C-alpha positions as CSV (number, residue, x, y, z in Angstrom):
1,M,0.2,-0.1,-0.1
2,P,1.9,2.9,-1.2
3,A,2.5,5.9,1.3
4,K,0.2,9.1,1.9
5,L,1.8,12.3,0.3
6,T,0.1,14.6,1.1
7,H,0.7,17.8,3.1
8,L,4.5,15.9,2.9
9,T,7.6,17.6,3.3
10,S,10.5,17.4,0.3
11,R,11.9,15.2,2.3
12,Q,9.0,13.2,3.5
13,H,7.9,12.9,0.2
14,L,11.1,11.3,-1.3
15,G,11.4,9.4,2.3
16,A,7.7,7.8,1.2
17,R,8.8,7.4,-2.5
18,G,11.2,5.7,-1.4
19,E,9.5,3.3,1.0
20,D,6.7,2.8,-1.8
21,R,10.0,1.3,-3.7
22,A,12.0,-1.1,-1.0
23,A,7.9,-2.2,0.0
24,S,7.7,-3.0,-4.2
25,A,11.1,-4.3,-4.0
26,L,11.2,-6.4,-0.7
27,I,8.1,-8.1,-2.2
28,A,9.7,-9.0,-5.4
29,A,12.0,-10.6,-3.6
30,G,9.8,-12.6,-1.4
31,Y,9.6,-11.2,1.5
32,Q,6.1,-10.3,3.2
33,I,5.6,-7.1,4.5
34,V,4.3,-7.2,8.0
35,A,3.7,-3.2,8.5
36,R,5.1,-0.6,7.6
37,D,6.5,3.6,9.9
38,V,5.3,1.1,12.7
39,R,6.2,3.5,15.7
40,V,8.2,1.4,18.5
41,S,8.3,4.0,21.9
42,R,10.5,6.9,20.2
43,W,11.7,4.8,17.1
44,Q,10.6,4.1,14.3
45,I,10.3,1.1,11.8
46,D,10.4,1.8,8.3
47,I,9.6,-1.8,7.3
48,L,8.7,-4.9,9.3
49,A,8.9,-7.6,7.3
50,E,9.1,-11.7,7.2
51,E,10.8,-13.8,5.2
52,G,10.8,-17.5,5.4
53,D,10.9,-17.3,9.6
54,D,13.3,-14.9,9.4
55,L,11.2,-11.4,11.3
56,V,13.5,-9.0,9.4
57,I,13.2,-5.2,10.7
58,V,13.7,-2.8,7.1
59,E,16.0,0.6,7.3
60,V,15.4,2.4,4.6
61,K,17.4,5.0,2.5
62,T,16.5,7.3,0.2
63,R,19.0,9.2,-1.4
64,R,18.5,12.2,-5.0
65,G,22.9,12.1,-5.3
66,Q,26.2,11.1,-3.3
67,A,27.4,14.9,-1.9
68,N,26.4,13.2,1.7
69,G,27.3,9.8,1.3
70,T,25.7,7.2,-0.2
71,P,22.2,5.8,1.0
72,A,24.1,2.7,3.0
73,E,26.1,5.1,4.8
74,A,23.5,6.8,5.9
75,V,23.0,3.8,8.5
76,T,25.4,5.6,11.4
77,T,26.5,3.3,14.2
78,A,23.7,5.3,16.4
79,K,21.6,4.7,13.6
80,Q,22.2,0.7,14.4
81,R,22.1,0.9,18.1
82,H,18.0,2.8,17.5
83,L,17.2,-0.2,14.7
84,I,18.3,-2.9,17.6
85,A,16.8,-0.7,20.6
86,A,13.3,-0.9,18.3
87,A,13.2,-4.1,17.6
88,Q,13.6,-5.4,20.8
89,T,10.7,-3.0,22.1
90,W,7.9,-4.6,19.1
91,L,9.1,-8.1,20.1
92,E,8.9,-7.3,23.6
93,N,4.8,-5.3,22.8
94,A,4.5,-8.3,20.5
95,N,4.6,-10.9,23.9
96,T,7.3,-12.6,21.8
97,P,10.7,-11.3,23.1
98,D,13.2,-14.6,22.1
99,R,12.4,-14.6,18.6
100,S,14.7,-14.1,16.8
101,F,15.0,-10.5,14.5
102,R,17.7,-9.5,11.5
103,I,17.8,-5.9,10.5
104,D,18.1,-5.8,6.7
105,V,18.6,-1.6,4.8
106,V,17.6,-1.3,0.8
107,A,19.5,1.2,-0.1
108,I,17.6,3.8,-2.6
109,A,20.0,6.3,-5.1
110,L,17.8,8.3,-7.4
111,L,20.7,9.4,-8.9
112,P,20.0,12.3,-12.0
113,G,19.2,10.8,-15.2
114,N,19.2,6.8,-14.7
115,L,16.7,4.3,-13.5
116,P,16.5,4.6,-9.5
117,Q,19.1,1.7,-8.1
118,V,18.3,-0.1,-5.5
119,E,19.7,-3.2,-3.3
120,I,18.3,-4.9,-0.3
121,I,21.7,-5.3,2.3
122,R,20.7,-8.7,4.5
123,H,22.3,-8.9,7.5
124,A,23.4,-5.3,7.4
125,V,23.6,-4.8,11.2
126,G,24.2,-8.3,12.4
127,E,22.4,-11.6,12.8
128,I,21.2,-10.7,16.1
129,A,19.4,-13.1,18.7
130,L,17.4,-12.5,21.9
């Protein structure tokens, strides 16, 4: 289901478009989308998915250029810690604190004059078992 794009800033619009592209790429790669834009405490999970028996927390990074680095480089150590905390909190809230999960990143580059480049990076933050 595409994100609603009304009343968004340019940056939010870019992020919503990126999440739509990421969801489509994940589905094409065999993932099942469980939820999008999941708010967990003070964190947000862009896409919550499953691939086989794996619960996958997906962080989507979209960039219009590479002046500030690649999309994947935007997933800093601090962001990785936030993603882990969000995943652990979501699992606790779902009464499945012992379920293992992994964190993938979908990096989307929208470079002028080129088709969008979408890369799914599995285990981007490493496999984590609680």
